[in-house]
N, C-alpha and C positions, 0 to 999 in steps of 0.2 A: 585302528576306532580313530583313535587320535586325527590323523588328518582326517577320516570319515567327519568326527563332532567339527572339524573344527571350520571343515564346506560347508553342514548344516547352520553353522551359525558366520558363518558370509554370505550364504545368503538367504540371511533372513532380514539380517543388519539389511543388505543389498537391497533386497525385496521391499522391504519398511519403506524405505527412502523411496523409491521407486512410488512408490503408494499413493505416501502423503503429497508429492511431489501433482500427481495425476485429478489429486481432488478440483471438484469443480467451481468453484466462487460463481456467486452469484452479484452483480452488481444489487439489488435491492434485499434480496435476502442478507447478504452478510459485505456486500462495501457501503450501502449507504447504511446503516445504524452504527456504522464508526465514526465517519464521518460529520452525521447529527449530536451524539454523547461528547468529539470530538473537535472539533473543527468548523462546525455551522454557527456558531457564535461571528466569529470575527471574515469571514469567510459566504457574506448572504448582501446582498443588494436593499437598501442602495449607504446603508451606513456603516458595516462591519468593519472593521479597523482593515478587516487585510485588501475587502476589498475594494477601503476606500486607496488603500498605499501602492497597493499590484494590480486592481482588477478580476482576483483571482474570487468566485462566486463560485459554488462546491451547493449552492440546490437545486443544481441539477444532475443528472449525467453531461446532459448538453454544456449545463455554466464547465464541468469542473472539465473537458475535456476541448470550448474552449479555452482554458487556461489561465495566461499574463497579459499586461499587458507587452511580455518583456518576450510574451511568446504558450505552447502549452508546456503543461507539466504532466502529462502521462506521454511516455513513449510508449507506441502498443507495444505489447515483445519482448519490449529490455525495462528490468527495471531497475541497472547498470545507470542505466542513462535517463530516469525517470529525475527530474526533481521530487516532485512528492516522496519519493521515496526517500531519497538522501533525504531529505530534510527531516523524515520522521522514523529516520532508521541516523541520523548521528554524522551522514558523511557533510554534513556539507562543517559550515567554519559553526563554532558551537551555540552563539549568539541565537543561532533560524530554526534551533530542535522547534521544529514541532506536535505539539501545538506549544506553542507563543507560552511561555508564566504558567502553565497550568502540567501537570503530574506524566508520561513520554506515557507511552501510547504501551499498552501491552506485549510479547513478540511476538502472545497470540496473534496480537493483530494485527501488527509490523508484517507478521507473515498471508494473512490473509489478502493485504494490500498486496502487498508484493507474488504472489501467485495469481493476482486480480490481472495486475500489469503485464506478470508474464505469457498470459494466456489470453494476452490481443487486449486485456482493457473494455470487454464490450457488453452493452448492455444493459445485458443480463442472463 
């Protein structure tokens, strides 16, 4: 009986993780509100500090996908190598944690961005 219950618990944990990973994340409904609340103040044309410094606008999907003067910030399907994910997760230099000078994103917001990128960073 003990092995049977252990198997059920393990299956439940694995299934829960799979369901979480499969959550559909929409740019319009899930990602854009995070960007508007936390990023757009600095990353908007023409005078946002982040826009002036690196050329990154987050005003639209197309702007975000265009990236910076240094290149893309999103690698669709690969959140480990997407600069956006690195910066909001704190995997880069601590001085570049985004949003700069503000409260870090919640773990839920970070997860939404991660899932969106992992699922291809689609426009909607």
